[in-house]
C-alpha positions as CSV (number, residue, x, y, z in Angstrom):
1,M,49.9,-94.7,11.8
2,R,50.0,-93.8,15.6
3,R,50.3,-90.2,14.5
4,S,47.2,-90.6,12.4
5,I,45.3,-91.9,15.4
6,A,46.5,-88.9,17.4
7,W,44.9,-86.2,15.3
8,I,41.9,-88.3,13.9
9,V,40.5,-89.1,17.5
10,P,40.3,-85.4,18.6
11,L,38.7,-84.5,15.2
12,L,36.1,-87.1,15.6
13,M,35.3,-86.0,19.1
14,L,34.9,-82.5,17.8
15,L,32.6,-83.5,15.1
16,S,30.4,-85.6,17.3
17,H,29.8,-82.7,19.7
18,G,26.1,-82.0,19.9
19,F,25.3,-84.5,17.1
20,T,23.1,-87.6,17.9
21,L,22.2,-90.1,15.2
22,A,18.7,-91.6,15.3
23,Q,18.9,-95.4,14.5
24,D,16.0,-97.7,14.0
25,H,18.3,-100.8,14.5
26,A,21.1,-101.2,16.9
27,F,22.8,-104.3,15.3
28,S,23.9,-104.8,11.6
29,L,25.7,-107.6,9.9
30,T,27.8,-107.0,6.7
31,L,29.2,-109.7,4.3
32,R,32.4,-108.0,3.0
33,G,34.7,-108.7,0.1
34,G,38.1,-107.2,0.8
35,Y,41.0,-106.2,-1.5
36,T,44.5,-105.7,-0.2
37,T,46.9,-103.9,-2.5
38,T,50.2,-105.5,-1.5
39,S,52.3,-107.5,0.9
40,K,55.8,-108.5,1.4
41,I,57.7,-111.7,2.4
42,Y,61.3,-111.3,3.6
43,S,63.1,-114.6,3.2
44,N,66.3,-113.6,5.0
45,P,65.2,-111.3,7.9
46,D,68.1,-112.3,10.1
47,A,70.9,-111.8,7.5
48,A,73.8,-109.7,8.7
49,D,73.9,-107.8,5.4
50,P,71.2,-105.1,5.5
51,E,70.7,-105.3,1.7
52,L,70.1,-109.1,1.9
53,A,67.8,-108.8,4.9
54,G,65.7,-106.1,3.0
55,Q,65.1,-108.2,0.0
56,Y,61.5,-109.5,-0.4
57,S,59.0,-111.1,-2.5
58,G,55.8,-109.1,-3.2
59,I,52.4,-110.7,-3.2
60,D,49.9,-108.2,-4.6
61,N,46.2,-107.9,-5.4
62,I,44.8,-110.1,-2.6
63,Y,41.1,-110.7,-2.4
64,A,39.5,-111.9,0.8
65,P,36.1,-112.5,2.4
66,G,35.1,-111.1,5.7
67,L,32.3,-110.4,8.1
68,E,31.5,-107.3,10.3
69,L,29.2,-107.0,13.2
70,R,28.3,-103.5,14.1
71,W,26.5,-102.3,17.2
72,T,25.2,-98.7,17.2
73,L,24.9,-97.3,20.8
74,P,21.2,-96.4,21.4
75,G,20.7,-92.7,20.9
76,Q,24.5,-92.0,20.1
77,S,26.5,-91.3,17.1
78,I,29.0,-94.0,18.0
79,A,29.2,-97.7,16.9
80,L,31.3,-100.6,18.0
81,T,32.4,-103.1,15.5
82,L,33.8,-106.7,15.4
83,E,35.4,-107.7,12.1
84,V,36.8,-111.0,10.9
85,E,38.7,-111.6,7.7
86,R,40.9,-114.3,6.0
87,I,43.6,-113.0,3.7
88,A,45.4,-115.7,1.7
89,K,47.3,-115.9,-1.6
90,S,50.2,-117.8,-3.0
91,Q,52.3,-117.4,-6.2
92,E,54.7,-119.7,-8.0
93,D,57.9,-119.0,-10.0
94,I,61.4,-120.3,-10.9
95,E,64.0,-118.9,-8.5
96,L,67.6,-119.5,-7.6
97,V,67.5,-121.1,-4.1
98,G,70.7,-120.5,-2.2
99,F,70.2,-122.7,0.8
100,T,69.9,-126.0,-1.1
101,N,72.9,-128.1,-1.9
102,P,73.9,-127.3,-4.6
103,P,72.2,-123.8,-5.2
104,S,69.8,-124.4,-7.9
105,A,67.0,-122.7,-10.0
106,L,63.9,-124.5,-8.7
107,P,60.1,-124.0,-8.8
108,I,59.1,-122.2,-5.6
109,K,55.5,-121.7,-4.5
110,E,55.2,-119.1,-1.8
111,G,52.3,-117.6,0.0
112,L,50.7,-116.2,3.1
113,R,47.6,-116.5,5.2
114,L,46.4,-114.0,7.7
115,Y,43.5,-114.4,10.0
116,S,42.3,-111.0,11.2
117,L,40.1,-110.2,14.3
118,E,39.6,-106.5,14.7
119,L,37.6,-104.5,17.3
120,G,36.9,-100.9,16.5
121,G,35.0,-97.8,17.4
122,L,33.3,-95.7,14.7
123,L,31.8,-92.2,14.8
124,F,28.9,-91.3,12.4
125,I,29.6,-88.0,10.5
126,P,26.4,-86.0,9.9
127,L,25.6,-85.7,6.2
128,G,22.0,-84.5,6.5
129,S,20.5,-87.6,4.9
130,D,19.0,-91.0,6.1
131,Q,19.9,-92.5,2.7
132,V,23.7,-92.4,3.2
133,R,26.0,-92.8,6.3
134,L,29.7,-91.9,6.7
135,T,31.8,-93.1,9.5
136,M,35.4,-92.6,10.7
137,G,37.3,-94.5,13.4
138,G,39.8,-97.1,14.3
139,G,40.8,-99.7,16.8
140,L,42.9,-102.8,17.7
141,G,43.5,-105.9,15.7
142,M,44.8,-109.4,16.4
143,Y,46.4,-111.2,13.5
144,I,47.2,-114.9,13.3
145,G,49.7,-115.4,10.5
146,E,51.0,-118.3,8.4
147,R,53.6,-118.6,5.6
148,S,53.6,-121.4,3.1
149,V,56.6,-122.4,1.0
150,T,57.0,-125.4,-1.4
151,I,60.3,-126.0,-3.2
152,A,60.4,-128.6,-6.0
153,G,57.2,-130.2,-4.8
154,V,58.3,-130.5,-1.2
155,E,56.3,-128.3,1.3
156,A,57.8,-127.0,4.5
157,T,55.9,-127.4,7.7
158,Q,55.4,-124.3,9.8
159,Q,56.8,-124.7,13.3
160,N,55.2,-121.7,15.0
161,S,51.9,-119.9,15.2
162,P,52.8,-116.1,15.2
163,I,50.3,-113.6,16.5
164,S,50.6,-109.9,15.8
165,V,48.7,-107.2,17.6
166,G,48.3,-103.7,16.0
167,I,46.1,-100.7,15.3
168,H,44.0,-99.8,12.4
169,V,42.3,-96.7,11.0
170,E,39.1,-96.9,8.9
171,T,36.4,-95.1,7.1
172,S,33.2,-96.4,5.6
173,F,30.4,-95.1,3.4
174,D,26.9,-96.8,3.5
175,Y,24.1,-96.4,1.0
176,R,20.7,-97.6,2.2
177,I,19.0,-99.7,-0.5
178,T,15.9,-100.6,1.5
179,Q,14.9,-99.9,5.0
180,N,16.9,-102.9,6.3
181,V,19.5,-103.5,3.5
182,F,22.5,-101.3,2.6
183,A,25.6,-101.4,0.5
184,R,29.0,-100.4,2.1
185,L,32.3,-99.2,0.7
186,D,35.2,-98.9,3.2
187,M,39.0,-98.4,3.4
188,R,41.3,-99.5,6.1
189,F,44.9,-98.6,7.0
190,R,46.7,-101.4,9.0
191,D,50.2,-102.9,9.1
192,P,50.3,-106.4,10.6
193,E,53.8,-108.1,10.6
194,Y,54.9,-111.5,11.9
195,T,57.8,-113.9,11.6
196,A,57.1,-117.5,10.6
197,E,59.4,-120.4,11.3
198,S,59.4,-123.4,8.8
199,R,61.2,-126.7,8.4
200,F,61.4,-129.3,5.8
201,L,60.6,-132.8,7.0
202,R,62.3,-134.5,4.0
203,P,66.0,-134.2,3.6
204,A,66.1,-134.3,-0.2
205,T,64.1,-134.4,-3.4
206,Q,64.6,-135.1,-7.0
207,Y,64.2,-132.4,-9.7
208,G,65.2,-132.5,-13.3
209,G,67.0,-135.7,-12.7
210,Q,69.1,-134.1,-10.0
211,L,69.2,-134.8,-6.2
212,V,68.4,-131.6,-4.3
213,L,69.4,-131.6,-0.7
214,L,67.0,-129.6,1.5
215,P,68.1,-127.8,4.7
216,E,67.4,-129.7,7.9
217,Q,67.5,-126.6,10.2
218,T,64.5,-124.3,10.8
219,F,64.4,-121.2,8.7
220,R,62.6,-117.9,9.3
221,A,60.6,-115.4,7.1
222,K,59.1,-112.1,8.0
223,V,55.7,-111.4,6.5
224,N,54.3,-107.8,6.2
225,V,50.8,-107.1,5.0
226,N,51.2,-103.4,4.7
227,G,49.0,-102.6,1.7
228,L,45.8,-100.5,1.7
229,N,42.6,-102.6,2.4
230,F,39.4,-101.8,0.5
231,G,36.1,-103.4,1.1
232,L,32.8,-103.7,-0.7
233,G,29.9,-105.4,1.1
234,I,26.2,-105.8,1.5
235,G,24.7,-105.5,4.9
236,V,21.4,-106.0,6.8
237,E,20.0,-104.3,9.8
238,L,19.2,-107.0,12.3
239,F,17.4,-105.5,15.3
């Protein structure tokens, strides 16, 4: 992704040379519905065996709400953005759990939550029309992550609050519906990753008439939300 930034930034600077975008409004607010293609949860990231450490559960097709505030610099073809988004999804299945005593096939509900705060810079690409707008750019993001896991009805408590910092690249396309209202389609490349630490506060539970002993020690999982992110939104020019 850093290589992408390296060649995209000079390209955008070249495109912006001599181009000034006339804007009637400096600020806009967009309500955005996001779709992330895939994410991965690695349940044994510290395992000595690389094959075991690389095993993951995939959580795909994640829908998330978001908001974006955009400020277009007066008389310029550049905009600054502030975007917030909450990505969350869980899934349930019957899996063989190795760290219980004894190892058993148990119902597991596993999920992730990611709170995204991204600052970016965008360049308007000239298209020769006031009806449509195309932008390209990128920026920095801060991501606060959580991982949820419930085994046989007992939910683990997360022990830390991991924060990940990374870069993103994005492009967006606006279609003006009225003078102050527009529809937006965008796509983002980002790769937030964090490690969550969890612990069961109950030592045991009953499942299927059997006593299942839960681990007392803290266990770790690595979460990687590395899928493409697409957005569809409706926006309004404020002032």
